[in-house]
C-alpha positions in Angstrom: 13.6 -17.0 -20.4 13.3 -13.0 -20.3 16.4 -11.6 -22.4 16.9 -7.7 -22.8 18.6 -7.4 -26.4 20.8 -4.0 -26.8 22.0 -3.1 -30.6 24.7 -0.5 -28.4 25.4 2.9 -30.0 25.3 6.7 -29.2 23.3 8.4 -31.6 21.0 5.3 -31.5 20.7 2.3 -29.1 18.3 -0.1 -29.8 16.7 -2.0 -27.2 14.3 -4.7 -27.0 12.7 -7.4 -24.5 12.1 -10.9 -25.6 10.7 -13.9 -23.9 11.2 -17.6 -24.5 9.3 -20.3 -24.2 9.4 -23.9 -25.1 11.2 -24.9 -28.2 11.7 -21.6 -30.4 8.6 -19.9 -29.5 9.3 -16.5 -28.9 7.3 -13.1 -27.8 8.0 -9.7 -28.0 7.4 -7.6 -24.9 8.7 -4.6 -25.6 11.2 -2.7 -28.0 12.6 1.1 -28.6 15.1 3.0 -29.7 16.8 5.5 -27.3 18.6 8.9 -28.8 21.0 11.0 -27.6 21.6 14.4 -29.3 25.2 14.6 -31.1 26.4 18.0 -30.0 25.9 16.3 -26.6 29.1 16.0 -24.5 30.5 12.1 -24.4 28.9 11.7 -20.6 26.0 13.1 -20.9 25.1 10.9 -23.7 26.7 7.9 -22.3 24.3 9.0 -19.0 21.3 9.3 -21.1 22.1 5.7 -22.6 22.7 4.0 -19.0 19.4 6.0 -17.7 17.4 4.3 -20.0 19.1 0.4 -19.5 18.2 0.8 -16.1 15.0 1.7 -16.3 14.5 -0.9 -18.6 16.2 -3.5 -16.6 13.9 -2.2 -13.6 10.7 -2.0 -15.7 11.2 -5.4 -17.3 13.3 -7.8 -15.0 15.2 -9.8 -17.6 16.9 -12.9 -16.7 20.2 -12.1 -19.0 21.6 -9.3 -21.4 22.6 -10.0 -24.8 25.2 -7.0 -26.6 26.2 -6.8 -30.0 30.0 -7.5 -29.8 31.8 -4.4 -31.5 33.3 -5.5 -34.3 36.3 -4.0 -36.8 34.4 -0.9 -38.6 35.7 1.8 -40.6 35.2 4.8 -38.7 37.1 4.4 -35.4 35.2 7.1 -33.4 32.0 4.9 -34.4 33.6 1.8 -32.8 34.8 3.7 -29.6 31.3 5.2 -29.2 29.7 2.0 -29.6 32.0 -0.2 -27.6 31.4 3.2 -24.8 27.3 2.7 -24.8 28.3 -1.6 -24.7 30.0 -1.1 -21.8 28.0 1.4 -19.9 24.7 -1.4 -20.8 27.3 -4.6 -19.1 28.3 -2.4 -15.9 24.3 -2.0 -15.6 23.3 -5.2 -16.1 26.4 -6.8 -14.3 25.2 -4.1 -11.1 22.0 -6.4 -10.9 24.2 -9.7 -11.1 22.9 -10.6 -14.2 24.9 -12.4 -17.1 25.9 -10.6 -20.2 26.6 -12.3 -23.1 28.5 -10.7 -26.3 27.1 -11.8 -29.7 28.7 -11.4 -33.1 26.9 -9.3 -35.6 27.5 -12.6 -38.3 26.4 -14.8 -35.5 23.0 -13.0 -34.6 22.3 -13.0 -38.4 22.6 -16.5 -38.7 20.7 -17.3 -35.9 17.7 -15.1 -37.2 18.0 -15.6 -40.8 20.1 -18.7 -41.5 22.9 -16.9 -43.2 25.5 -14.9 -41.3 25.5 -12.8 -44.6 22.1 -11.3 -44.3 21.2 -7.6 -44.9 19.7 -5.4 -42.6 16.3 -5.9 -44.4 16.7 -9.4 -44.1 17.4 -9.7 -40.5 14.3 -7.0 -39.9 11.8 -9.3 -42.1 12.5 -12.0 -40.1 12.7 -10.4 -36.9 8.8 -9.1 -37.6 7.8 -13.0 -38.7 9.3 -14.8 -35.8 7.8 -12.9 -33.3 4.7 -12.2 -35.4 4.5 -8.3 -35.1 1.9 -6.5 -37.1 4.7 -4.0 -38.6 8.7 -4.1 -39.1 10.5 -2.6 -36.0 11.8 0.7 -37.0 14.8 1.8 -37.0 17.2 -0.9 -37.6 17.9 -0.6 -34.4 15.4 -1.9 -32.9 15.2 -4.9 -35.1 18.8 -5.8 -34.2 18.2 -5.2 -30.5 15.2 -8.3 -30.8 17.6 -10.0 -33.3 19.7 -9.8 -30.3 17.7 -11.6 -27.4 16.2 -13.8 -30.0 19.9 -14.9 -31.0 20.8 -15.4 -27.2 17.7 -17.2 -26.8 18.3 -20.1 -29.1 22.1 -20.3 -28.8 22.7 -20.2 -24.9 20.9 -23.2 -24.2 23.5 -25.4 -26.6 26.2 -23.1 -25.8 25.8 -23.8 -21.9 25.6 -27.5 -22.3 28.8 -26.9 -24.2 30.2 -25.3 -21.3 29.2 -28.1 -19.0 30.4 -30.8 -21.2 34.0 -29.1 -21.2 33.8 -29.1 -17.3 33.0 -32.4 -17.1 35.3 -33.9 -19.8 38.3 -31.2 -17.4 37.3 -32.9 -14.5 37.0 -36.4 -15.7 40.9 -35.5 -17.5 42.5 -34.4 -14.4 40.8 -37.1 -12.3 42.2 -39.8 -14.7 45.8 -38.1 -14.9 45.6 -38.3 -11.0 44.9 -42.1 -11.3 47.8 -42.8 -13.6 50.0 -40.8 -11.5 49.0 -42.7 -8.6 49.2 -46.0 -10.2 53.2 -44.9 -11.5 54.0 -44.3 -8.7 53.1 -47.2 -6.8 54.7 -49.1 -9.4 57.7 -47.8 -9.1 57.9 -48.2 -5.4 57.1 -52.1 -6.2 60.0 -51.9 -8.6 62.3 -50.2 -5.9 61.6 -52.3 -3.2 62.4 -55.6 -4.9 
């Protein structure tokens, strides 16, 4: 499976494409960071991110897109810009019918390093090692995008199996309730007929 990982942002938006093989093997296909000028209008900056994502979706043809979920930060302006960039990415993927999954930073860190509290250097180091890269992806947004793709490749199959098991359990419970209701009704009808 091929996944586009995106570390959204207005100033720097990390993009990384990773192919997943059998087991936990992963291979880096491409990585880059889209930069937008801070003095440009919000609309212009979002358009630049959108254009870059559209180009990557066309060029690399991922089967899924993994985006970092925006979480509570101290700077509301930064959170808004990050959320808007993430929304542009999700919209671009949705237009192509691609599944989009948002992963929390701690989920990504735990998947890649084994600790949800890992720092940027640890994430970058593990991404470099896991993908067998000759040099560390830089800046951190590039490494984070690759980490998102790896996280998705390793966690999504389990998530899908859990969702399938939950749906199956819900169907079985519904069937069981219907049988119980039918048995109760039949028993009440039989008791009323005596």
